[in-house]
C-alpha positions, 0 to 999 in steps of 0.5 A, a space after each residue: 500500500 505504501 509503495 502505491 501511495 508513494 507513486 500516485 503523488 508526482 509533484 514537480 520541483 526540486 528533490 526535498 519538495 518532492 520527498 516532502 509532497 510524497 511523504 505528505 500524500 503517504 501520511 494522509 493515505 495512512 491516517 485514512 487507513 488507521 481510522 477506518 481499517 486498523 482502527 476497528 482493531 478493538 471490535 476485531 479483538 472482541 469478536 475473535 475472543 467471542 468466537 473462542 468463547 463458543 468453542 470453549 463452551 462447546 468443548 465442555 460438553 463434547 469433542 470438537 469436529 476437525 473443522 472446529 479444531 482447525 478454526 480454534 487454531 486460526 482464531 488463536 493465531 489471529 488473536 496473537 496477531 491482533 494483540 501484537 498490533 495492539 501492543 505496537 500500537 500503544 507503544 507508539 501512542 505513549 510516546 506521542 503527546 497526545 494528551 493536551 489542554 482541552 481534551 477534558 484532561 483537567 482532572 488528570 493534570 491536577 493529579 499529576 501536579 498534586 502528586 508532584 507537589 505532595 512529593 516535594 513537601 517537607 512537613 518539618 525537620 529536626 534541627 538543634 534538637 527541636 522540631 520546625 515546622 514553619 516553612 519559612 524557618 525551615 528555608 532559613 535552616 536549609 540556607 544557613 546549612 548550605 551557606 556553611 558548605 559553599 559560602 566562602 571559597 577554599 584554596 585549591 590544594 592541587 597544583 597541576 603543571 600542564 606544560 609538563 603534563 603534555 610534555 611527552 604527548 604528541 601533538 594531534 591534528 584537530 582539523 578533521 573536526 572543522 570538516 563538514 559531515 559526509 552523507 555517509 555519516 549522516 546516514 549511519 547516525 540517523 540509521 543507528 538510532 532506534 527504528 521506532 523513533 521519529 525525529 522529524 516533525 513529519 512523524 514518520 519513524 526511521 523504521 519506515 524511512 530505511 526500509 529498503 523497499 521504501 527507499 528502492 521506490 523511484 521518486 
């Protein structure tokens, strides 16, 4: 399907513009496919589980026929495949920032904020044999404690003779650090990243872009 959608779009322009328009066209088709085909994965899962439940009930009272046994095997295989796709979907969804303001998530945001506040809250401390609960006094004790450690400058006890340290070291040519990156270096850095990462704003993971079949499609 991706190869078909890729060849459907034939924009004119420079190479970067062509790639951009082709990716945009593929993204549009993928959204439609995810909504109308893959989006019904939960319903497919429920239907498979209901069919397997019917066979399980039948097994309690009689032996299954050869056709029913084969059907049970097929249902188990299809259910396993559905669960694998569902796991991939939620793993990808968990990294997307799809929880946003305005999506009726006010209660969720409040719970997160209150949980962080409760974890950081200090109800009281023991100082000088007495318990201090006033937040202002607690802050003063903390400030005085750290001022004792970081409030004055200590003289360095180490003396390093850098000229002598590097006396026996050979010179290193660092001109290569200023050389521009080659295409191979960029490709290697990109393809070494996780296959399910999407570093670009288009949302396509690297596994999609580095797939050999996708790269072989002519622009």
